[in-house]
C-alpha positions as CSV (number, residue, x, y, z in Angstrom):
1,M,3.0,-4.2,-4.8
2,S,-0.5,-3.0,-5.5
3,L,-2.1,-0.5,-3.2
4,A,-5.3,-2.4,-3.2
5,A,-4.0,-5.9,-2.5
6,Q,-2.0,-6.3,0.7
7,P,-0.6,-9.5,2.1
8,E,-1.7,-10.9,5.5
9,P,-0.3,-8.5,8.2
10,V,0.8,-11.5,10.3
11,A,2.7,-14.3,8.6
12,A,3.8,-16.2,11.7
13,L,3.5,-16.0,15.5
14,A,4.7,-17.7,18.6
15,I,4.7,-17.4,22.4
16,P,8.3,-18.3,23.3
17,R,8.3,-17.2,26.9
18,Y,6.5,-15.8,29.9
19,E,7.2,-13.6,32.9
20,E,5.8,-13.5,36.4
21,R,5.1,-9.9,37.2
22,E,4.1,-8.1,40.5
23,A,2.5,-4.9,39.2
24,P,-0.3,-3.9,39.2
25,T,-1.1,-7.3,40.9
26,K,0.7,-10.5,40.7
27,H,0.1,-12.2,37.3
28,V,1.8,-14.0,34.5
29,A,2.4,-12.2,31.2
30,Y,3.1,-14.0,27.9
31,E,5.2,-12.6,25.1
32,V,3.5,-12.9,21.7
33,V,6.2,-12.6,18.9
34,L,4.8,-11.8,15.5
35,R,6.4,-11.7,12.0
36,G,4.9,-9.8,9.1
37,P,5.9,-9.5,5.5
38,V,8.6,-6.9,6.2
39,R,8.7,-6.4,9.9
40,S,8.6,-8.1,13.3
41,W,7.3,-7.0,16.6
42,S,6.2,-8.4,20.0
43,V,3.5,-7.7,22.6
44,W,2.9,-8.9,26.1
45,R,-0.5,-10.2,27.1
46,R,-1.9,-11.7,30.3
47,Y,-4.5,-14.5,30.4
48,S,-7.4,-12.1,31.1
49,E,-6.7,-10.3,27.8
50,F,-6.8,-13.7,25.9
51,E,-10.2,-14.2,27.6
52,A,-11.4,-10.8,26.5
53,L,-10.3,-11.5,22.9
54,H,-12.2,-14.9,22.9
55,R,-15.4,-13.3,24.3
56,E,-15.4,-10.6,21.7
57,L,-14.9,-13.1,18.9
58,V,-17.7,-15.2,20.2
59,A,-20.0,-12.2,20.5
60,L,-19.0,-11.1,17.0
61,Y,-19.7,-14.5,15.3
62,P,-22.0,-16.5,17.7
63,D,-22.6,-19.1,15.0
64,H,-18.9,-19.5,14.2
65,P,-16.9,-19.6,17.4
66,P,-13.1,-19.8,17.2
67,P,-11.8,-23.2,16.0
68,Q,-10.0,-23.9,19.4
69,Q,-10.9,-23.2,23.0
70,L,-8.7,-21.4,25.4
71,P,-6.7,-23.5,27.9
72,A,-8.5,-24.0,31.3
73,K,-8.4,-21.3,33.8
74,S,-6.8,-23.4,36.5
75,L,-4.0,-21.0,37.4
76,A,-6.2,-18.1,38.5
77,L,-7.1,-19.5,41.9
78,S,-3.5,-20.5,42.7
79,T,-2.2,-17.2,41.6
80,A,-4.7,-15.3,43.7
81,L,-3.9,-17.4,46.7
82,A,-0.2,-16.8,46.2
83,T,-0.9,-13.1,46.0
84,L,-2.7,-13.1,49.3
85,G,0.0,-15.3,50.9
86,L,-2.5,-18.2,51.3
87,G,-0.9,-20.7,48.9
88,L,2.2,-21.6,47.0
89,A,3.5,-20.0,43.8
90,A,2.1,-21.1,40.5
91,D,3.5,-24.3,39.2
92,P,6.0,-23.6,36.3
93,A,4.8,-26.8,34.6
94,K,1.2,-25.6,34.6
95,I,2.3,-22.2,33.3
96,E,4.3,-23.8,30.5
97,A,1.3,-25.9,29.6
98,R,-0.9,-22.8,29.5
99,R,1.7,-21.0,27.4
100,A,1.6,-23.9,24.8
101,G,-2.2,-23.8,24.9
102,L,-2.4,-20.1,24.3
103,E,0.1,-20.4,21.4
104,Q,-2.1,-23.1,19.8
105,Y,-5.2,-21.0,20.3
106,L,-3.6,-18.1,18.4
107,L,-2.2,-20.3,15.7
108,S,-5.6,-21.9,15.1
109,L,-7.0,-18.4,14.4
110,L,-4.0,-17.5,12.2
111,K,-4.0,-20.7,10.1
112,A,-7.8,-21.0,9.7
113,R,-9.0,-20.8,6.1
114,D,-11.8,-18.6,7.3
115,A,-10.3,-15.1,7.7
116,R,-13.3,-13.6,9.5
117,W,-11.6,-13.7,12.9
118,R,-8.5,-12.1,11.6
119,R,-10.5,-9.2,10.0
120,S,-12.0,-8.2,13.4
121,I,-10.9,-5.1,15.3
122,A,-10.4,-7.3,18.4
123,W,-7.7,-9.4,16.6
124,Q,-6.0,-6.3,15.2
125,Q,-5.8,-4.5,18.5
126,F,-4.9,-7.6,20.5
127,L,-1.8,-8.2,18.3
128,A,-1.0,-4.4,18.0
129,I,-0.9,-4.7,14.3
130,P,0.4,-1.4,12.8
131,E,-2.4,0.8,11.4
132,S,-0.8,0.8,7.9
133,L,-1.0,-3.0,7.7
134,R,-4.6,-3.3,8.8
135,P,-7.3,-4.2,6.2
136,A,-9.5,-1.4,5.0
137,A,-12.7,-2.9,6.5
138,L,-12.7,-4.3,10.0
139,A,-15.5,-6.0,11.9
140,S,-16.3,-5.1,15.5
141,A,-18.6,-6.6,18.1
142,P,-21.9,-4.8,18.6
143,A,-21.0,-3.8,22.2
144,S,-17.7,-2.1,21.1
145,G,-19.4,0.6,19.1
146,S,-19.8,0.5,15.4
147,A,-19.3,3.2,12.8
148,S,-23.0,3.7,12.6
149,Q,-23.1,4.5,16.3
150,R,-20.6,7.2,15.8
151,Q,-22.6,9.0,13.2
152,P,-24.2,12.2,14.5
153,A,-27.9,12.2,14.9
154,A,-30.1,14.0,12.5
155,G,-30.6,17.6,13.5
156,S,-27.7,17.7,15.9
157,D,-24.9,20.2,15.8
158,A,-22.2,17.6,15.3
159,S,-20.4,17.9,12.0
160,P,-18.5,15.2,10.0
161,A,-15.3,16.9,11.0
162,A,-16.2,16.7,14.7
163,S,-17.2,13.1,14.3
164,D,-13.9,12.2,12.6
165,L,-11.9,14.1,15.3
166,T,-13.9,12.4,18.1
167,A,-13.2,9.0,16.6
168,R,-9.6,9.8,16.0
169,L,-9.1,10.9,19.7
170,A,-10.9,7.7,20.9
171,D,-8.6,5.5,18.9
172,M,-5.5,7.3,20.0
173,S,-6.6,7.3,23.7
174,A,-7.0,3.5,23.5
175,R,-3.5,3.2,22.2
176,P,-0.6,4.4,24.5
177,A,1.8,7.0,23.3
178,G,4.6,5.5,21.2
179,G,8.1,5.2,22.7
180,S,9.6,2.7,20.3
181,I,11.7,3.3,17.3
182,G,11.6,-0.2,15.9
183,A,9.1,-2.5,14.2
184,D,7.8,0.5,12.2
185,V,5.8,1.5,15.3
186,W,7.3,5.0,15.1
187,I,6.2,5.5,11.5
188,D,2.7,4.3,12.3
189,D,2.4,6.7,15.2
190,L,3.6,9.5,13.0
191,R,0.9,8.8,10.4
192,Q,-1.7,8.7,13.2
193,L,-0.5,12.1,14.4
194,Q,-0.6,13.5,10.8
195,A,-4.2,12.3,10.5
196,L,-5.1,13.9,13.8
197,V,-3.6,17.3,12.7
198,T,-5.7,17.0,9.5
199,D,-8.8,16.4,11.5
200,I,-8.0,19.4,13.8
201,K,-7.6,21.7,10.7
202,A,-11.1,20.5,9.5
203,E,-12.5,21.2,12.9
204,L,-10.9,24.7,13.0
205,N,-12.7,25.5,9.7
206,A,-16.0,24.2,11.2
207,R,-15.5,26.4,14.2
208,A,-14.8,29.4,12.0
209,R,-18.1,28.7,10.1
210,A,-20.0,28.5,13.3
211,A,-18.6,31.8,14.5
212,E,-19.5,33.5,11.2
213,T,-23.1,32.4,11.4
214,G,-23.3,33.6,15.0
215,N,-23.7,30.1,16.6
216,V,-21.7,31.1,19.7
217,A,-22.5,27.9,21.7
218,L,-21.3,25.6,18.9
219,A,-18.1,27.7,18.4
220,Q,-17.3,27.4,22.1
221,S,-18.0,23.7,22.2
222,K,-15.6,23.2,19.2
223,S,-13.0,25.4,20.9
224,A,-13.0,23.1,24.0
225,H,-12.8,20.0,21.8
226,L,-10.0,21.5,19.8
227,R,-7.9,22.4,22.9
228,K,-8.2,18.8,24.1
229,A,-7.1,17.6,20.7
230,V,-4.0,19.8,20.4
231,G,-3.1,18.6,23.9
232,V,-3.1,15.0,22.7
233,A,-1.2,16.0,19.6
234,A,1.5,17.7,21.7
235,E,1.8,14.6,23.9
236,R,2.2,12.3,20.9
237,L,4.7,14.7,19.3
238,N,6.8,14.6,22.5
239,A,6.7,10.8,22.5
240,L,7.9,10.6,18.9
241,D,10.7,13.1,19.6
242,T,11.8,11.2,22.7
243,A,12.0,7.9,20.7
244,L,14.0,9.6,17.9
245,L,16.5,11.1,20.4
246,A,16.9,7.6,22.0
247,A,17.7,6.2,18.5
248,E,20.3,8.9,17.9
249,A,21.9,8.2,21.2
250,A,22.0,4.5,20.4
251,L,23.7,5.3,17.0
252,R,26.3,7.5,18.7
253,S,27.1,4.7,21.1
254,S,27.5,2.3,18.2
255,P,29.9,4.0,15.7
256,Q,29.8,1.2,13.2
257,G,26.0,1.6,12.8
258,A,25.3,-2.0,13.7
259,P,23.0,-3.3,16.4
260,Q,24.7,-3.9,19.7
261,P,25.1,-7.5,20.9
262,G,22.1,-8.7,22.9
263,R,19.9,-5.9,21.5
264,D,16.7,-6.6,19.6
265,P,17.6,-6.1,15.9
266,T,14.1,-4.9,15.1
267,T,14.7,-1.8,17.2
268,H,17.8,-0.8,15.3
269,T,17.5,2.1,12.9
270,S,20.1,3.2,10.4
271,K,21.5,6.8,10.3
272,G,19.8,7.5,7.0
273,E,16.5,6.5,8.4
274,V,17.0,8.6,11.5
275,R,17.7,11.6,9.3
276,R,14.6,11.0,7.2
277,R,12.4,10.7,10.3
278,Q,14.0,13.9,11.7
279,D,12.8,15.8,8.5
280,L,9.3,14.3,8.8
281,L,9.1,15.2,12.5
282,A,10.3,18.8,11.8
283,N,7.5,19.4,9.3
284,L,5.0,17.9,11.7
285,K,6.2,20.1,14.5
286,E,5.4,23.2,12.4
287,D,1.9,21.9,11.7
288,V,1.2,21.1,15.4
289,A,2.5,24.6,16.4
290,Q,0.1,26.2,13.9
291,V,-3.0,24.3,14.9
292,T,-2.2,24.7,18.6
293,K,-2.0,28.5,18.2
294,A,-5.2,28.5,16.2
295,A,-7.0,26.3,18.7
296,W,-6.2,28.5,21.6
297,S,-7.2,31.7,19.8
298,T,-10.7,33.2,20.1
299,P,-12.4,33.0,16.7
300,A,-13.6,36.4,15.5
301,A,-17.2,36.6,14.5
302,P,-17.3,39.0,11.5
303,Q,-20.7,40.3,10.6
304,R,-20.6,38.5,7.3
305,A,-24.4,38.7,6.7
306,A,-24.5,42.4,7.4
307,R,-21.5,43.1,5.2
308,E,-22.9,41.1,2.3
309,S,-26.3,42.7,2.7
310,A,-24.7,46.2,2.6
311,E,-22.6,45.3,-0.5
312,R,-25.6,43.9,-2.3
313,Q,-27.8,46.9,-1.4
314,Q,-25.1,49.2,-2.8
315,L,-24.8,47.1,-6.0
316,M,-28.6,46.8,-6.5
317,G,-29.3,50.5,-5.8
318,T,-31.7,49.7,-2.9
319,Q,-30.0,52.0,-0.4
320,S,-32.0,54.8,1.1
321,L,-32.6,57.1,-1.8
322,T,-33.1,60.1,0.4
323,A,-29.6,59.8,1.8
324,R,-28.0,60.9,-1.4
325,P,-28.7,63.6,-4.1
326,G,-30.5,62.7,-7.2
327,A,-33.0,60.5,-5.4
328,A,-35.8,61.2,-7.9
329,A,-33.5,60.3,-10.8
330,A,-32.5,57.2,-9.1
331,R,-36.1,56.1,-8.8
332,S,-36.8,56.5,-12.5
333,S,-33.5,55.2,-13.8
334,R,-32.2,52.1,-12.2
335,K,-28.6,52.8,-11.2
336,F,-26.2,50.2,-10.0
337,G,-23.6,51.5,-7.6
338,N,-22.4,55.1,-7.4
339,T,-20.0,55.7,-10.2
340,T,-20.1,52.9,-12.8
341,L,-22.9,51.2,-14.6
342,P,-22.7,47.4,-15.1
343,E,-23.6,46.1,-18.6
344,E,-27.1,44.7,-18.9
345,T,-27.5,41.2,-20.3
346,E,-30.4,39.4,-21.8
347,E,-30.7,37.5,-18.5
348,T,-30.8,40.6,-16.3
349,R,-32.7,43.0,-18.5
350,P,-36.2,41.8,-17.7
351,L,-35.6,41.5,-13.9
352,D,-36.5,43.9,-11.2
353,N,-34.3,44.5,-8.1
354,E,-35.7,41.5,-6.3
355,G,-35.2,39.3,-9.3
356,L,-31.6,40.5,-9.7
357,L,-31.0,39.7,-6.0
358,Q,-32.4,36.2,-6.5
359,L,-30.3,35.7,-9.6
360,Q,-27.1,36.8,-7.7
361,R,-27.9,34.4,-4.9
362,A,-28.5,31.5,-7.3
363,T,-25.2,32.3,-9.0
364,L,-23.4,32.3,-5.6
365,D,-25.0,29.0,-4.6
366,Q,-23.9,27.5,-7.9
367,Q,-20.3,28.7,-7.3
368,E,-20.4,27.3,-3.8
369,T,-21.5,23.9,-5.2
370,E,-18.7,24.0,-7.8
371,L,-16.2,24.9,-5.1
372,D,-17.4,22.0,-2.9
373,S,-17.0,19.6,-5.9
374,L,-13.5,21.0,-6.5
375,A,-12.7,20.5,-2.8
376,S,-13.8,16.9,-3.0
377,I,-11.6,16.3,-6.0
378,I,-8.6,17.8,-4.2
379,Q,-9.4,15.7,-1.2
380,R,-9.4,12.5,-3.3
381,Q,-6.1,13.5,-4.9
382,R,-4.7,14.1,-1.4
383,Q,-5.7,10.6,-0.3
384,I,-4.1,9.1,-3.4
385,G,-0.9,11.0,-2.6
386,L,-1.0,9.7,1.0
387,Q,-1.4,6.1,-0.3
388,I,1.4,6.6,-2.7
389,G,3.6,7.9,0.2
390,Q,2.7,4.8,2.3
391,E,3.6,2.5,-0.6
392,L,6.9,4.3,-1.0
393,D,7.7,3.9,2.7
394,L,7.0,0.2,2.4
395,Q,9.2,-0.1,-0.6
396,N,12.0,1.8,1.2
397,Q,11.7,-0.7,4.1
398,L,12.0,-3.6,1.7
399,L,15.0,-2.0,0.1
400,E,16.6,-1.5,3.5
401,E,16.0,-5.1,4.5
402,L,17.4,-6.2,1.2
403,D,20.5,-4.0,1.7
404,T,21.0,-5.5,5.2
405,S,20.7,-9.0,3.8
406,V,23.2,-8.3,1.0
407,G,25.6,-6.9,3.6
408,R,25.2,-10.0,5.7
409,V,25.8,-12.3,2.7
410,E,28.8,-10.3,1.7
411,T,30.3,-10.7,5.2
412,H,29.7,-14.4,5.0
413,L,31.4,-14.6,1.6
414,K,34.4,-12.8,2.9
415,T,34.7,-15.2,5.8
416,S,34.4,-18.1,3.4
417,D,37.0,-16.7,1.1
418,K,39.4,-16.3,4.1
419,K,38.8,-19.9,5.1
420,L,39.2,-21.1,1.6
421,G,42.5,-19.2,1.3
422,R,43.8,-20.8,4.4
423,L,42.9,-24.2,3.1
424,L,44.6,-23.6,-0.2
425,G,47.6,-22.2,1.5
426,K,48.1,-25.5,3.4
């Protein structure tokens, strides 16, 4: 499968049932069951969340509203009266009619030839589509905050790393900590945490640069931001670890490695997959520990400018000449350093001390530019490697599902052979 071309993340959906819940207030929640190319999952949504989705889609495309309207809001008053003890409970027939209407509403968006609604952030978040399956470019309503609104203003102290980290924290805060091992939610949460650790490392480098240049206020601001970020990272790491421990306990209670009767098969994980995830989590724990220690440490502010100035003065021979013997000779014969004489070149021979200093600065700037270019190339290679890793994970999932299907077919064949043998024996 190509990395560039991905199938639709949702192939089919349905709302098979609903529940009447008491917390936080009395309401009806509807289960939305979704099936993708290689995985299935479900989310619970109440009617107000359907309304919020519809409003955001209308705000995003005012000239192209969704193809179907939501069912009427006739249950809200009766539910509110029932909550206050002023009326009867909601009519199951009306709830069932609303369930069917909400299902038709979602299906109209899913089956529409125009994919603009399915490419919106509102649709992706409403259905809790895993991050790895979402399209590269998503549309958001103006009120929800676009990427351009997250860009730092010109002249501000915000760096690209800080902007990335802020956006990452906002996305993760809007999404509750994972506690599920199935439907590939765990892998998606793990990738989110890996990306957060990468952003934290970039922010640590930015804080170090601020400390070196003497910008104490910016360094302190970044320290506070980093400590908040590592707190979120530790929370997500604990959630992943808890889900993995629950999966291990489930495997121990099922010696045959098969899902227990009555248990959702999408939450079942094989022993090999649990071991693989343990290795991934162990590596991530080390990274989180390192960035946590660095974030809570106080960045040292080395006197880089003073040190470089002293070294250049010593190289260029511009130190106080009266402080060492042979000052008169040093004035007449340009001497670099104290003991060794660098070789003159055609480029340096016609330059005075100031010219040499400017040449050295230009050379250093050129080296910095080349290093930045090399860093960009390495970053691109890293992104390619991450994409290859995601593709391999997807292929592994496909192979696991194929293995499960082959095992199921093999069991059916054995059963059929037994039945055939009994028939032939008669």
